[in-house]
KEKE-3310 file (N, C-alpha, C; in steps of 0.2 Angstrom, whole numbers, plus 5000, padded with zeros to 4 digits):
npx = (5004:5010:5017:5007:4998:5001:4996:4983:4968:4953:4940:4924:4909:4893:4883:4889:4895:4884:4879:4889:4889:4876:4879:4886:4889:4890:4898:4908:4904:4913:4915:4924:4918:4902:4887:4876:4863:4849:4848:4861:4863:4852:4858:4869:4864:4861:4873:4877:4881:4882:4887:4890:4901:4904:4906:4896:4884:4876:4863:4853:4855:4844:4837:4846:4849:4836:4836:4846:4841:4830:4836:4842:4855:4871:4876:4889:4894:4908:4913:4924:4929:4937:4936:4937:4931)
npy = (4994:5006:5010:5015:5024:5038:5038:5028:5028:5037:5027:5025:5031:5022:5028:5037:5027:5020:5031:5032:5020:5021:5030:5023:5017:5009:4999:4984:4966:4952:4934:4919:4907:4901:4911:4906:4909:4920:4928:4933:4943:4951:4956:4962:4972:4982:4988:4996:4988:4987:4979:4962:4949:4932:4914:4906:4894:4888:4879:4887:4899:4905:4911:4920:4928:4934:4942:4951:4957:4963:4973:4980:4977:4974:4958:4946:4931:4923:4910:4905:4895:4896:4891:4876:4861)
npz = (5000:5003:4992:4984:4991:5001:5014:5022:5014:5020:5027:5019:5025:5029:5023:5014:5006:5001:4993:4984:4977:4971:4961:4952:4935:4919:4922:4920:4921:4922:4920:4923:4920:4918:4920:4931:4937:4936:4947:4949:4940:4943:4955:4951:4943:4953:4956:4946:4934:4917:4907:4902:4902:4898:4898:4894:4889:4900:4907:4911:4903:4895:4905:4911:4900:4898:4910:4908:4897:4903:4911:4902:4899:4890:4884:4882:4875:4877:4875:4881:4894:4909:4921:4930:4937)
capx = (5000:5014:5019:5001:4995:5005:4992:4977:4962:4948:4934:4918:4903:4888:4879:4893:4896:4878:4878:4894:4887:4871:4881:4890:4886:4895:4903:4908:4905:4916:4915:4928:4914:4895:4883:4871:4857:4847:4849:4868:4861:4848:4862:4874:4861:4861:4879:4879:4883:4879:4890:4892:4905:4904:4908:4889:4882:4873:4856:4849:4856:4838:4835:4851:4848:4830:4837:4850:4837:4826:4840:4846:4863:4873:4880:4893:4896:4915:4914:4930:4928:4943:4935:4935:4930)
capy = (5000:5012:5012:5018:5029:5041:5035:5024:5032:5036:5023:5028:5029:5018:5033:5039:5021:5019:5036:5031:5014:5023:5033:5019:5015:5008:4993:4977:4960:4946:4928:4914:4902:4904:4914:4901:4911:4927:4933:4936:4949:4956:4959:4966:4979:4986:4991:4999:4984:4988:4975:4956:4944:4926:4909:4904:4886:4885:4877:4893:4904:4909:4916:4925:4933:4938:4947:4956:4961:4967:4978:4984:4976:4970:4952:4943:4924:4922:4903:4902:4893:4895:4888:4869:4858)
capz = (5000:5003:4985:4981:4995:5007:5020:5020:5013:5025:5025:5018:5030:5026:5019:5008:5002:4997:4988:4979:4973:4967:4955:4947:4929:4914:4925:4916:4925:4919:4923:4920:4919:4915:4925:4931:4939:4935:4953:4949:4936:4947:4960:4947:4941:4958:4957:4940:4928:4910:4902:4905:4898:4901:4894:4891:4889:4905:4906:4913:4899:4894:4911:4912:4895:4900:4915:4905:4893:4907:4913:4896:4899:4884:4886:4876:4877:4873:4874:4884:4901:4912:4928:4929:4943)
cpx = (5004:5016:5013:4999:5001:5002:4986:4972:4957:4942:4928:4913:4898:4884:4883:4894:4890:4877:4883:4892:4881:4873:4885:4886:4892:4900:4902:4908:4907:4916:4920:4924:4907:4892:4877:4864:4855:4848:4856:4867:4857:4853:4867:4871:4861:4867:4882:4882:4879:4881:4892:4896:4905:4905:4901:4889:4880:4866:4851:4851:4850:4836:4839:4850:4842:4832:4841:4846:4832:4829:4843:4853:4865:4877:4883:4895:4903:4917:4921:4929:4935:4942:4933:4935:4929)
cpy = (5006:5015:5016:5024:5032:5039:5032:5029:5031:5032:5027:5026:5025:5022:5035:5033:5020:5024:5035:5025:5016:5027:5029:5017:5013:5002:4987:4971:4955:4940:4923:4908:4904:4907:4910:4903:4918:4931:4936:4943:4954:4960:4964:4973:4984:4990:4994:4995:4985:4982:4968:4952:4937:4920:4906:4896:4884:4883:4882:4899:4908:4914:4922:4931:4937:4943:4952:4960:4966:4973:4982:4983:4972:4964:4949:4936:4924:4915:4901:4901:4892:4891:4881:4866:4851)
cpz = (5000:4997:4981:4984:5000:5013:5018:5019:5019:5023:5024:5023:5026:5021:5013:5003:4998:4992:4982:4974:4969:4961:4950:4941:4924:4917:4921:4921:4920:4923:4919:4919:4916:4921:4926:4933:4938:4941:4953:4945:4939:4952:4956:4945:4947:4959:4950:4934:4922:4905:4905:4900:4902:4896:4890:4892:4896:4903:4907:4909:4897:4899:4912:4906:4896:4905:4912:4900:4897:4909:4908:4896:4892:4887:4880:4879:4873:4872:4877:4892:4904:4919:4927:4936:4942)
residu = (MET:ALA:ALA:THR:PHE:ALA:SER:ALA:PRO:THR:ARG:LEU:SER:PRO:GLY:ALA:LYS:ARG:ASP:TRP:ILE:ALA:GLU:LEU:SER:GLY:VAL:THR:LEU:GLY:SER:ASP:ALA:PHE:ILE:PRO:PHE:ARG:ASP:ASN:ILE:ASP:ARG:ALA:ALA:LYS:THR:GLY:VAL:ASN:TYR:VAL:VAL:GLN:ALA:GLY:ASN:SER:LEU:ARG:ASP:PRO:ASP:VAL:ILE:ALA:ALA:CYS:ASP:GLN:TYR:GLY:MET:ALA:MET:VAL:PHE:ASN:GLY:VAL:ARG:LEU:PHE:HIS:HIS)
# end
């Protein structure tokens, strides 16, 4: 941290954090696998996400696509899955 800041930044109060999050827009959400449930998109919409990049090929892709459409988000399936288990 010393290489970046002369001193630690002051922590935001809960109200200031809420105000800062409310102003976010143009955020990109990327996943190294697929996004399996629409609630991931519901949550992302609350923090300014407008763009989603994911591998795709989930059984629930239609639900996730519908959620992105509902929020006016652009989503790209890149077909690259880096997460393996």
